N, C-alpha and C positions, 0 to 999 in steps of 0.2 A: 629542625621542626622548620626553621625557619629558609636552611638548606634548599632543603623539599621545596619547599615552595618557590623560589630563585630559580631551580630548576624545572621548575611547573608553567613558569610565566611567559618563557618563549613561545614554548609551546602554548599555550592557552589563548594568547595574542594570535598567533597565524592561527587557530582554528577559528577565533570571532574572524578575522580578517575574512578568511576564505566565505564565509556562511555570510559575511555581510553582502559580498563581492557577488556572492551569489542569487540572494535575494533580491538584491539591486539589479540585477541583470534582465532589460527588458525583451532581447530574444526571444532566450530559450530559458528556464530556469526547470533547475532537478533536485527538489524531494529530499533524492538518496545522499545529499550531500547532510540532510541535517542525523544524517549514523555515521559521519564521520567522528564526533563524539567517543562516541561506541568501540569503531573499530583504531582510534587509533590510542581509546584504552587497553583493548588487548591486543595490539600492536609492544605495545608495552611492557605489560604483565610477559608476553613470553618473549621479551628481550633481555627482562629484571629477570629470570629465571634463571637463564644463560648467564647473562654478562654481570650488573648488577641495575642499581634505578639508575645512575647519572650517566651512564652509558644507555640505559632504553631514552631515559629525556632529549640526548642530544640525540638519538640517532631518529626519531619520532621525528623532533623537530626538524631534520634534514629530508624527510620523509615528505614535510608537512611544504617547505622550503621547494621544493621542485614540485610537487602539485600543486602547489599555488601557481608556480612559476610555469609548468605547463597551461596549466588552463588557463589563464589570465594575460598569456603572452602569446605566447609558440603559437597556442592550440585559436587563436583569434587574430599571429599570424603581425604582432609590433616588431617581433623583433625576429632576427633571419634565421638559419639552423645554425648559423655555427656562432652569431654569441650566445642561442640556449646554449650549443655544446660547453662554451667558455664557462659559461654560468657553473653550468653541471658538473664541470673537472674544478673550479676554487669551490663550491662546497663540500664535496669530494672531499678533498686537499683539508677542510678546515674540521671538516667532522671526524676522518681519520685522524690528524695530529690528535685532538679532542682526547681522541678515546686511547690512542700511543701516550700520552704524556699523561694524564692524566688529570688535564684541566676542562675538562667540559662544562663547566659552569660558562668561563669566560666568552669560549671556543660556546656556545651557546648566542649567549648575546652577540656577539660579531653575526653568527651570522643571522643571526636575524634584523642588524643594524646594516647587516651586506643587501638584503632583499628590499628594504625600505628606501636606501639609496640607489640600488638598480631599479627597480620601482617607481622613485621620484622622478627620476632622469629621463626614462619611460615617458611619463605623464608632460615632464616639461619639451622634451623633442614634437611629442603631439602637439601639444598648442601652442610651439613656434613654427611651427607645420604646418598650422590650422591661418593660424591671422598669417606667411603668409601665399597660403592660396585665396584667405580673401583678400586682398592685398593686391594681385594677381588678375582677384573677378574686378576685383572695384578700375585697378588699368586700362583693364582690358575693355570694360564698359565703355570706362571715359574713353577709349579710343573710338568706339562704335559709333559714339557720339560725335564725337572729333567727326566721324567718316557722315553717317547723317548729315549733321551740317554742311559741309560741304557738299554734299547734293544739293541739301535746299537752296543754299548760297549760289548754285548753279539755278535752280529753275527761277532764283530770284535772277539773278539774271537774266534768263532767256524773256522772261516777261518785259522786261525791264525794256530789255531789245524789241519785245513783240508790237508793244507799245506806235516806237519809234516808226519802227514798219511803218506799220498802220499808216502811219500821219505823211509820211516822204509819199507811200502808194495811193492814196486819199491828191495829196497836191499834182502827182503826175495823172490822175485821170479829172480833178477841178476844170484844171489847163487843157487838159483835149493831152494830154500826149499819153497815148497808149500805147506806143512800142517804147516810151522808155522804161513808162511799170513795165512794159514783158518783162523788158533787159531788167529794169533790177528785182522781180520777182524769178528770175534764170542766176542771179549771181546769190540769191534769198539762197535755191534750191541747193547752189554748190557748199554754201555757208551752211547749213543745215547736214551736207553730208559730212561733212571735215569736221564736225561737231557731234556724228551720232557717237554711240557704243563704242570704246574700247575693246571689248570683245563681244563677240554672238559664239561661242561658247555651240550651243544646240540647249544648253540647261542654263535653265534662268535662273537658279539659286545660287550656280557656280560663279553666271554673269554676273549678281551684284556683286556678290563679295570682291570680283577680280578688279568689275568697274569702279567699286567704291574704294579699292585699296591702292590700285593701280592710278590714280587720279590721285590723293594723296600724297603717294612717290614722285611724280610729275612735279608736287608742290612743293614738293621738298627740293627741286633741282636733282631728282634722281634720273639718269638716264635709264629708260627700259626698251625691252623689246621682250613679244611676244606673240603666241602663236599659241589656238584652245582649239582644239576639238572634241568636243565628248560624243559618245555614243550613245543612243537616244535609250539603249537598254544596261546598266549595268550593275554586278553584282553587290558593291560600294554603295550605301546607301547617301543621296543628296546630303544628308546633314553631317556626316564623317566625313563626307568627301570637299564640303567647303572648312571644315574645322581644320582638313587636313592640308588644303592648300593653303589657307587661311592663314593657318598658323607658318606654315614656307614663308608664303611673304611677310609677314610683320618681323619673322629671326630675318630674315632677307634689309628688309628696313633698316631694321633698328642696326644691322650690323653697318648698313649704305653711313647713316648719322651719327658710327663711332669715328667715322674718316675722316680728319680737323686737315690732313694735307692737302695744297691744289697741287701737288702731282699725285694725287692717288682720286681713284677715275671711278667716280661712283656709279652704279647699273646695278638692273637686275635683268638679268634673261630668264625668261617661264615660256616653259611648251608641255602642252597635255596633248596628247592623240594614243594612237593603238604603233602598238610595236609588239611583235610575232605574238597577237594574241590577247596582248594583256594591254590594260590601263599603265599607262608610262606617263610619269612627272617627271618634266625635271626642272629644276630651280638655279644659278646661278649667282649669284654675286660679287662683287669689291668688297671687301674686306681689306686689315691693317693685321689680321690676327695670323699669325702661322703655328697651328695645331695638329700637333705628331699624332696623337694617339685618337683617333673617333672610333670610342669604342663606350662601354658602358660609366666605365669611369671620367670620359669626354662629360657627359649628361651628368652625372653626378657631380661634379665640381663645377656646370654652371651655375650660377645667384642670379632670381629673381625672371624675367620673363621670358626671357630668353631657355633656363634651364627649362620651367614650364612648359610649354612648347614645342622642346622636343620632346617631353616624356608623353604630352601625347601625340606628337605625330608616329612617335614607335607602335604608344598604344595600339593604333589603330592598323598601321602598318602588320602588326599583330594580330590583329582580329583579327584580319580577311586573310589571315596566312602567306604576307604580300612578302615584298624585299625592297630595303632599301641601304642606298650604299650612301656614303657621305667622303666626299675626296675636299683635302684642302693642298693650295700650291699658291706662293710667292702669290699677294695682291686677289687672290679666285677663292670662294666656296664655293662648291657642286651639292645640292643634295637629291637623288636619285630616286624615285620611286614604281614600284610596279605590282599592279592589282589586279589577280582574275578578273575574266570578263564572266 
């Protein structure tokens, strides 16, 4: 009697766990899971008539483990196809080993512990990823605040200079020096032209992003070269375009700031325009890294802001069925993106 109870406990735990998780789901609930105990009992009875009760308990537990793993992991896309296949293989090996060697009780509990160990590991990875995402968002917000503060300080400087210019003009007029006042106004006009927006691409939102980020790059003493012309009609949304180019500039600035050697040239070259009836974006920057493999492994091995930025860039390019190419040569990193118009 005690042995039978010990054999039933793992299956009962799995059924209870599956029912609780299904009830707690917010997106989609299925009350068909309430029939799970009766279905499991029927399967157990059928197997027990062919083999025996202990084998039926182990096989039912294996089915419940795989069902739970499918509904909670693979179906909700928390694990890859290969990870799911490996888990199924290990589950099959443990189950077959228990039936062949008649050591079903121990293998049943091993199977149960394997599942909950995998589940806890997935929960930990999910929590770690969420914390990393929150940290990235906070750092991104801090960067945006710094960009706004940079614009604010620039505007304050203009306001201060404006008052000084007015005082100078008043002094000229008070002394009746109209020609001097006119000459001073001419010089002011030239100065205003020189401090105009860095970029006027034709897209207001993109101009705001580029001017703020490139201004900060100049503040960090990074040499910048730029040219941007954007058509009025675009397939890509303004938001996605700003996120894409904003992340490209952020990654370029981050890479330049890692260069500490005096002989290393810190620079950013930006080009946005139309090439072969597509929107062409090219960002190249100085770097002290040499990366030989520029594929998905390169993206996943990166950590922090750079990794998040690379993933967002790839997601947007994939969304519009565009093309992206990354090249790394000694001292230079280049990213090219083409999006359909």
